[in-house]
C-alpha positions as a Markdown table, in Angstrom:
| # | Residue | x | y | z |
|---|---|---|---|---|
| 1 | Met | 174.7 | -160.5 | 197.9 |
| 2 | Asn | 178.4 | -159.4 | 197.5 |
| 3 | Lys | 179.9 | -156.1 | 199.4 |
| 4 | Gln | 181.0 | -155.2 | 195.4 |
| 5 | Glu | 177.5 | -155.3 | 193.9 |
| 6 | Arg | 175.5 | -152.7 | 193.4 |
| 7 | Arg | 172.0 | -153.1 | 194.3 |
| 8 | Ser | 169.4 | -152.1 | 191.6 |
| 9 | Arg | 166.6 | -149.9 | 191.9 |
| 10 | Glu | 164.2 | -152.0 | 192.4 |
| 11 | Arg | 165.7 | -154.0 | 194.9 |
| 12 | Ile | 166.4 | -150.5 | 196.7 |
| 13 | Ile | 162.8 | -150.2 | 196.7 |
| 14 | Tyr | 162.0 | -153.7 | 197.9 |
| 15 | Asp | 164.5 | -153.2 | 200.9 |
| 16 | Leu | 163.0 | -150.0 | 201.9 |
| 17 | Leu | 159.8 | -151.5 | 202.2 |
| 18 | Lys | 160.7 | -154.6 | 203.6 |
| 19 | Ser | 162.7 | -152.9 | 205.9 |
| 20 | Ile | 159.3 | -150.9 | 207.3 |
| 21 | Glu | 157.7 | -154.0 | 207.4 |
| 22 | Asn | 160.5 | -155.6 | 209.5 |
| 23 | Leu | 160.7 | -152.8 | 211.6 |
| 24 | Gly | 156.9 | -153.0 | 212.8 |
| 25 | Gly | 155.1 | -151.0 | 210.4 |
| 26 | Glu | 156.3 | -147.9 | 211.2 |
| 27 | Val | 159.6 | -146.6 | 211.3 |
| 28 | Ile | 161.6 | -143.1 | 211.9 |
| 29 | Gln | 163.5 | -141.8 | 209.3 |
| 30 | Thr | 167.1 | -142.2 | 210.6 |
| 31 | Lys | 166.4 | -146.2 | 211.7 |
| 32 | Leu | 165.3 | -146.7 | 207.8 |
| 33 | Met | 167.9 | -144.9 | 206.6 |
| 34 | Val | 170.6 | -146.9 | 208.6 |
| 35 | Lys | 168.5 | -150.0 | 207.9 |
| 36 | Thr | 168.9 | -149.8 | 204.6 |
| 37 | Asn | 172.3 | -148.7 | 204.0 |
| 38 | Leu | 171.9 | -145.8 | 202.0 |
| 39 | Pro | 172.9 | -142.4 | 201.6 |
| 40 | His | 170.7 | -139.7 | 202.8 |
| 41 | Ile | 170.4 | -137.9 | 198.7 |
| 42 | Leu | 169.7 | -141.7 | 197.1 |
| 43 | Phe | 167.4 | -142.5 | 200.6 |
| 44 | Lys | 165.5 | -138.8 | 200.2 |
| 45 | Arg | 165.1 | -139.5 | 196.8 |
| 46 | Cys | 163.7 | -143.0 | 196.8 |
| 47 | Val | 161.4 | -142.0 | 199.8 |
| 48 | Asp | 160.1 | -139.2 | 197.5 |
| 49 | Glu | 159.4 | -141.8 | 194.9 |
| 50 | Leu | 157.2 | -144.1 | 197.0 |
| 51 | Ile | 155.3 | -141.7 | 198.3 |
| 52 | Lys | 154.4 | -140.1 | 194.9 |
| 53 | Asn | 153.3 | -143.8 | 193.9 |
| 54 | Gln | 151.5 | -143.9 | 196.8 |
| 55 | Met | 153.8 | -147.1 | 198.1 |
| 56 | Ile | 154.3 | -145.4 | 201.9 |
| 57 | Ser | 153.1 | -142.7 | 203.7 |
| 58 | Glu | 155.3 | -140.1 | 206.0 |
| 59 | Lys | 153.9 | -138.6 | 208.9 |
| 60 | Ser | 155.3 | -136.3 | 211.6 |
| 61 | Lys | 155.3 | -136.9 | 215.1 |
| 62 | Trp | 156.6 | -133.9 | 217.8 |
| 63 | Asn | 158.6 | -135.1 | 220.9 |
| 64 | Lys | 159.5 | -132.1 | 222.7 |
| 65 | Asp | 160.3 | -129.8 | 220.5 |
| 66 | Thr | 161.6 | -132.1 | 217.9 |
| 67 | Glu | 159.9 | -133.4 | 214.8 |
| 68 | His | 160.4 | -136.9 | 214.0 |
| 69 | Lys | 159.3 | -138.4 | 210.5 |
| 70 | Tyr | 157.7 | -141.9 | 210.3 |
| 71 | Tyr | 157.0 | -143.8 | 207.6 |
| 72 | Leu | 154.4 | -146.3 | 207.1 |
| 73 | Thr | 153.9 | -149.1 | 204.0 |
| 74 | Leu | 150.7 | -148.8 | 202.0 |
| 75 | Asp | 148.5 | -151.0 | 200.0 |
| 76 | Lys | 150.8 | -150.7 | 196.5 |
| 77 | Gly | 154.1 | -151.1 | 198.8 |
| 78 | Phe | 152.9 | -154.3 | 200.1 |
| 79 | Ile | 151.4 | -155.7 | 196.9 |
| 80 | Tyr | 155.5 | -154.7 | 195.5 |
| 81 | Val | 157.3 | -156.6 | 198.2 |
| 82 | Ser | 155.0 | -159.8 | 197.3 |
| 83 | Lys | 155.3 | -159.3 | 193.9 |
| 84 | Tyr | 159.0 | -159.0 | 194.4 |
| 85 | Glu | 159.5 | -161.7 | 196.4 |
| 86 | Glu | 157.6 | -164.0 | 193.6 |
| 87 | Leu | 159.8 | -163.2 | 190.9 |
| 88 | Met | 163.1 | -163.5 | 192.8 |
| 89 | Lys | 161.4 | -166.9 | 194.3 |
| 90 | Gly | 161.2 | -167.8 | 190.5 |
| 91 | Leu | 164.4 | -166.9 | 189.6 |
| 92 | Asp | 165.8 | -169.0 | 192.1 |
| 93 | Gly | 163.9 | -171.8 | 190.8 |
| 94 | Gly | 161.8 | -171.9 | 193.7 |
| 95 | Asn | 164.2 | -172.7 | 196.5 |
């Protein structure tokens, strides 16, 4: 993807879900935001939508006096990734 191209909403969702998977299935909020290269406001909006649609879950862990938010992919999230990859493969001519 060219640096000047804007990612579609669908691609951003895919990137978030795939990044959680690639980072071990449970990832801290900051690491996910950096990995997906999203501004905080857009990141928060997308994560809230994924939680609402039961594609990811959010949990908190405490380390000393600091709360850390973690995200995990749920079944609907895995299905989305699979379908998105099938679609992209089909559009790419099966390569």
